[in-house]
C-alpha positions as CSV (number, residue, x, y, z in Angstrom):
1,M,94.6,-248.9,-62.0
2,R,92.3,-245.9,-62.3
3,T,93.2,-244.7,-58.8
4,L,96.9,-244.9,-59.6
5,V,96.5,-242.8,-62.7
6,L,94.0,-240.1,-61.6
7,G,95.7,-236.8,-60.6
8,R,98.9,-237.7,-62.5
9,T,100.2,-236.5,-65.8
10,V,99.6,-239.3,-68.4
11,Y,101.4,-239.9,-71.7
12,I,99.6,-242.3,-73.9
13,H,101.5,-244.3,-76.5
14,T,99.2,-246.4,-78.6
15,D,99.1,-248.2,-81.9
16,H,95.4,-247.3,-82.3
17,C,95.6,-244.2,-84.5
18,P,92.0,-243.0,-84.3
19,I,92.2,-242.5,-80.5
20,C,95.1,-240.0,-80.9
21,G,92.8,-237.3,-82.5
22,M,89.7,-238.2,-80.5
23,L,90.0,-235.2,-78.1
24,R,90.7,-232.7,-80.8
25,K,87.9,-233.5,-83.2
26,P,84.2,-233.1,-82.8
27,V,82.5,-236.5,-82.1
28,N,79.3,-237.5,-84.0
29,N,79.0,-241.1,-82.6
30,R,77.5,-241.8,-79.1
31,R,79.8,-244.7,-78.4
32,I,82.9,-242.7,-79.3
33,E,81.5,-239.8,-77.2
34,R,81.3,-242.0,-74.2
35,V,84.9,-243.1,-74.6
36,A,86.0,-239.5,-75.1
37,N,84.2,-238.5,-71.9
38,L,85.9,-241.3,-69.9
39,I,89.3,-240.2,-71.3
40,Q,88.8,-236.6,-70.3
41,E,88.9,-237.6,-66.6
42,Y,92.6,-238.1,-66.8
43,R,95.4,-235.5,-67.1
44,I,96.6,-236.5,-70.6
45,A,99.7,-234.6,-71.6
46,E,100.0,-236.2,-75.0
47,M,98.6,-239.1,-77.1
48,K,101.2,-240.4,-79.4
49,H,100.8,-242.9,-82.2
50,I,103.4,-245.7,-82.3
51,N,103.6,-248.0,-85.3
52,G,102.3,-251.4,-84.4
53,K,105.6,-253.1,-85.1
54,S,107.4,-250.7,-82.7
55,N,104.9,-251.1,-79.9
56,C,106.9,-253.4,-77.7
57,L,104.2,-253.9,-75.0
58,A,101.1,-254.3,-77.1
59,D,98.5,-256.7,-75.6
60,Y,100.7,-257.1,-72.4
61,L,97.8,-256.7,-70.0
62,S,95.4,-258.9,-72.0
63,R,97.8,-262.0,-72.0
64,P,96.9,-264.9,-69.8
65,S,99.0,-265.0,-66.7
66,D,100.3,-268.6,-67.5
67,D,101.7,-267.3,-70.8
68,P,105.5,-267.6,-70.7
69,L,105.7,-264.1,-72.1
70,F,103.9,-262.7,-69.0
71,D,107.1,-261.7,-67.3
72,V,107.9,-258.4,-65.5
73,D,110.7,-257.6,-68.0
74,Y,108.8,-258.7,-71.2
75,G,108.9,-256.2,-74.0
76,L,111.0,-253.6,-72.2
77,E,113.9,-254.2,-74.5
78,S,112.5,-254.4,-78.0
79,K,114.6,-255.5,-81.0
80,L,112.9,-252.9,-83.2
81,P,113.9,-249.3,-83.1
82,C,111.3,-246.9,-81.8
83,S,110.6,-243.7,-83.7
84,T,110.0,-241.1,-81.0
85,S,110.7,-237.5,-81.9
86,S,109.5,-235.7,-78.8
87,N,111.2,-235.4,-75.4
88,L,109.0,-238.1,-73.9
89,P,110.6,-241.3,-72.5
90,N,111.2,-243.9,-75.1
91,P,108.5,-246.6,-74.7
92,C,110.9,-249.4,-75.7
93,Q,113.4,-248.6,-72.9
94,P,112.8,-249.4,-69.3
95,S,111.4,-246.6,-67.2
96,K,110.5,-246.4,-63.5
97,N,107.5,-244.1,-64.3
98,I,105.7,-246.6,-66.6
99,L,102.6,-248.0,-64.8
100,A,101.3,-250.1,-67.7
101,Y,100.7,-250.2,-71.4
102,M,97.3,-251.3,-72.5
103,T,95.1,-251.7,-75.5
104,L,91.4,-251.3,-75.5
105,R,89.2,-253.9,-77.2
106,P,85.5,-253.4,-78.0
107,R,83.1,-255.4,-75.8
108,Q,81.4,-258.3,-77.3
109,K,77.7,-257.7,-78.0
110,I,75.5,-259.6,-75.5
111,P,72.3,-260.9,-77.1
112,A,69.2,-259.2,-75.7
113,L,67.1,-261.3,-73.4
114,G,63.6,-261.9,-74.7
115,V,60.8,-260.6,-72.5
116,S,57.9,-263.0,-72.2
């Protein structure tokens, strides 16, 4: 997915509110600083917060492929109205320019191996 997105203008619509201000505020946490550095590789035009109930494609990429909701058209026509005030495409309406919607999850901590 990275190779498809690099070099293109990216609009991020997320229900994770803290990530919206990540690039505008100073970072005091090393973990958050790593994520901010990764995000800066992309040409992000805007990060916009979407209310969780209006995010029609939340968790789409993390669903198992045998899930009946894992369909090409799943979530493109939400029953909930979206509240977008900018001139960006409405995330709840089908668009040919949408590559994917994704949510990031923290990695699970792996226990350190004991050195003997």
